[in-house]
Every structure is written in structure tokens, then in C-alpha cells.
C-alpha positions in Angstrom: 23.9 16.5 -27.0 21.3 14.0 -27.7 17.6 14.0 -26.6 16.0 11.0 -25.6 12.5 10.8 -25.1 10.4 8.8 -22.6 6.8 9.9 -23.4 5.0 13.0 -24.6 2.2 14.4 -22.5 -1.3 15.1 -23.7 -0.4 18.7 -24.0 2.5 18.0 -26.5 5.4 18.4 -23.7 8.3 16.0 -24.4 9.6 14.2 -21.3 12.8 12.6 -21.3 16.6 13.2 -20.9 19.2 15.2 -22.6 22.8 13.4 -22.7 25.8 15.7 -22.8 28.5 12.9 -22.7 30.5 11.6 -19.8 27.9 10.5 -18.0 26.0 13.8 -17.6 22.1 13.7 -18.0 19.5 16.5 -17.6 15.9 15.5 -17.3 13.8 17.5 -19.2 12.1 20.0 -19.1 13.9 21.8 -16.6 15.4 24.7 -14.9 19.0 26.0 -14.6 20.1 27.6 -11.4 21.3 31.2 -11.9 24.8 31.9 -10.6 27.2 34.7 -10.3 30.5 33.2 -11.7 29.4 30.2 -11.0 27.8 31.1 -7.4 24.3 31.1 -6.4 23.8 34.2 -4.7 23.5 33.8 -0.6 24.2 30.1 -1.0 27.5 28.3 -0.7 28.4 25.3 -2.4 27.9 22.7 0.5 24.5 24.1 1.2 23.5 23.9 -2.2 24.4 20.6 -2.2 22.1 19.7 0.6 19.0 20.8 -1.0 17.0 18.3 -2.7 15.4 18.2 -6.1 17.5 20.9 -7.4 18.8 20.4 -11.3 22.5 19.4 -11.8 22.8 22.3 -14.5 24.0 25.9 -14.0 23.9 29.2 -15.8 26.9 31.4 -15.5 26.5 34.6 -17.7 29.9 36.0 -19.5 29.7 39.2 -17.6 29.9 38.0 -14.4 33.6 35.8 -15.4 34.6 38.0 -17.8 37.0 40.0 -15.5 37.4 37.3 -12.5 38.6 34.8 -13.1 39.0 35.9 -16.4 40.6 34.0 -19.4 44.3 34.4 -18.2 43.3 33.0 -14.7 41.4 29.8 -16.2 44.3 29.2 -18.9 46.8 28.9 -16.1 44.3 26.9 -13.9 43.9 24.4 -17.0 41.0 22.4 -15.4 37.7 24.2 -16.4 35.2 25.9 -14.9 33.6 23.3 -13.1 36.6 22.3 -11.1 37.3 26.1 -10.5 33.8 26.7 -9.1 33.6 23.0 -7.1 30.7 21.6 -9.0 32.0 19.1 -11.1 29.0 17.1 -11.1 27.2 19.6 -12.7 26.3 20.8 -16.5 27.3 24.1 -17.1 25.9 26.9 -19.8 27.5 29.9 -20.5 24.7 32.6 -21.9 26.3 35.8 -23.4 24.4 38.0 -21.0 23.2 38.2 -17.7 19.1 37.8 -17.7 19.2 39.2 -14.1 20.0 43.0 -15.7 18.9 45.4 -18.4 21.6 45.9 -21.0 21.6 48.2 -24.1 21.9 46.6 -27.6 22.9 50.4 -29.0 26.3 49.6 -28.1 26.5 46.3 -30.0 28.7 46.7 -33.5 29.4 44.8 -36.6 32.5 43.1 -35.3 31.6 43.0 -31.3 29.0 42.6 -28.7 28.8 44.6 -25.2 28.6 43.0 -22.1 28.4 45.1 -18.6 30.7 44.2 -16.2 31.4 45.3 -12.6 34.0 47.8 -14.4 31.8 48.8 -17.3 31.5 48.2 -20.5 33.6 45.7 -22.6 33.6 44.5 -26.3 33.4 40.8 -26.6 34.3 39.4 -30.4 33.8 36.1 -31.6 37.6 35.7 -31.0 37.5 36.5 -27.7 34.3 34.4 -27.1 36.0 31.3 -28.5 39.1 32.0 -26.1 36.8 31.9 -23.0 34.8 29.0 -24.3 38.4 27.0 -25.2 39.4 28.5 -21.5 36.4 27.9 -19.3 35.3 24.6 -21.0 31.5 24.6 -20.6 29.2 21.8 -21.5 26.7 24.3 -23.0 27.4 27.6 -24.7 24.9 30.1 -26.1 26.6 31.8 -29.2 27.6 35.2 -29.8 24.6 37.3 -30.6 22.9 40.8 -31.2 20.0 40.8 -29.3 17.1 43.4 -29.3 14.1 42.7 -26.4 10.8 42.0 -28.3 9.3 44.3 -26.0 11.5 47.4 -27.3 9.2 49.3 -29.5 11.9 52.1 -30.4 14.1 49.6 -32.3 13.4 50.2 -36.2 12.8 47.5 -38.9 16.2 48.3 -40.1 18.2 47.7 -37.0 16.4 44.5 -36.3 17.3 43.1 -39.4 20.7 44.2 -38.8 20.5 42.6 -35.5 19.5 39.1 -37.5 22.2 39.5 -40.1 25.0 40.2 -37.1 23.9 37.2 -35.3 23.8 34.8 -38.2 27.2 36.3 -38.9 28.7 35.7 -35.5 27.2 31.9 -35.6 29.3 31.2 -38.9 32.4 32.7 -37.5 31.9 30.6 -34.3 31.2 27.6 -36.4 34.3 28.2 -38.4 36.7 28.7 -35.4 35.0 24.9 -33.8 36.4 23.1 -36.5 39.8 24.0 -35.6 39.5 23.7 -31.7 38.9 20.6 -29.7 37.3 22.0 -26.9 34.7 24.2 -28.9 34.2 20.7 -31.2 33.0 18.8 -27.9 31.1 21.7 -26.8 27.2 21.8 -27.4 27.0 25.2 -29.4 23.4 26.7 -29.1 22.4 29.1 -32.0 20.1 32.4 -31.1 17.1 33.3 -32.9 16.5 36.9 -32.8 14.2 39.0 -34.7 12.8 41.1 -32.0 9.0 41.5 -32.2 8.6 41.3 -36.3 7.4 37.9 -37.0 9.2 37.9 -40.6 12.6 38.5 -39.2 11.9 35.9 -36.4 11.0 33.6 -39.1 14.1 34.5 -41.2 16.3 34.0 -38.1 14.6 30.5 -37.3 15.1 29.4 -40.9 19.1 30.4 -41.3 19.3 29.1 -37.9 18.3 25.8 -38.2 20.2 25.3 -41.4 23.5 25.2 -39.4 24.9 22.1 -37.4 23.6 22.8 -34.2 23.3 21.2 -30.9 20.2 23.6 -30.5 18.3 26.6 -30.7 17.7 29.3 -28.5 15.0 32.5 -28.6 15.8 35.4 -26.9 13.6 37.9 -25.2 10.2 36.5 -25.5 7.6 38.6 -23.9 3.8 38.4 -22.7 0.6 37.3 -24.7 2.6 35.4 -27.3 0.7 34.3 -30.4 1.8 31.1 -32.3 2.9 33.2 -35.4 5.4 34.9 -32.9 6.7 31.8 -31.6 
């Protein structure tokens, strides 16, 4: 993934394009189309193509594809998620959780993160996540993370520290796996900055994440009325 900057506006916003190879360009800043299993709610692919000025990028949360189509079907299909959903000219991003739903972090563990699918809770390890990436072949992936919302006032400092430690551990395991996988090696991996509302932990998470060889980083669970220190 490469960023080409065209100009910087008076407010410091960088205007340019992201290149993901294979002639896939995405103007930035921009938004992603929310989908469930690759389908925009209430819109068919044919109707979607007729809507002007939509970004050529879709977000497909892991819980919406974990069971259906699932890894076995995608391995048998063997052509990746782009062709499977009929959006071969779109960029595909796989976030860990579904941003349209609330999820409980209390079920996350040292070796896995909980996904909430239509049939209930599923445990996702780094190995499971790697298999999904290799089967679905997305362009961009959010690495596995133990996320705590910044708006959650019930999480203890110990639990927040643990979420940062776990996320860094998941990240390192994913990077090790990427060295052995051609699919992962050609996929843009995004590290996740955790720390909830504890500024010191967010700083530690950001400093450690930036040390890793990643395509980019993404903050999670921001809240209203943020100050510069929090960001």
C-alpha cells in the first residue's frame, strides 16, 4: 500500500490517493461502504453500480462471513471474495468486528477474540484469522485485536493494559505468519491502537504498533469530545 499526496489543505488534511496494486486506487480521505457478507443492506450489486460517486471500497466485517460463506466454501471457490460477491473492481477491507453492533470484550481471552455471528459466539484465534485471510484474499485487513471501547467506564486499568498486551501479541503472531504466506504478504495489514480511555496505554500501544512493519495503523473506539492528548 502506497500513499501519493496531491496536496495538503489549510487544515492539514492530506489529499491524495492510496494504491493497493493491480491498478486499485482509492482517493483519500474517503469512506468505505458498509456491507454484511459483501452485500450493502437493501442494495443489489446492479443498483449499487448505478449510484454515482460511491467509493470503490467495501468493508466486510468478519462476523458476517465467518459461517457463510466461511473458509471451506471460499477455499473450494478458490477465487477470493471479490469475485464471490461480484465486486471485482472494488477494494475489500476486513475489520474484526461489526461496527453496526455492540460486542462484549469480556469474552475475549489470551489466545482468542470472540465474534458474534448469527448462531452465537465464535472464538477466533490468530491461526483462524490467518486461514480466513488466505481463503478470502482481501486487499486490506485489520489485525486481530482485543478492543475495549473508550466510552466504557467499567474496565479496570489492569484489563485495559491486558488488551494492549494481547493486541500486540496477536499482531506479532500475524506478522510471523505473513512471512510464510504469499497471500498475507501481499495483503495490507493494519495494526490496531488500543488503550480505551487511558492516555498512557494509548500512547504505549501507538508507539509499539508503529515499530512493526505494517501498511498502516487504525485507532479503535474513539469517543466524543476528544482532546489532542487522547488522539
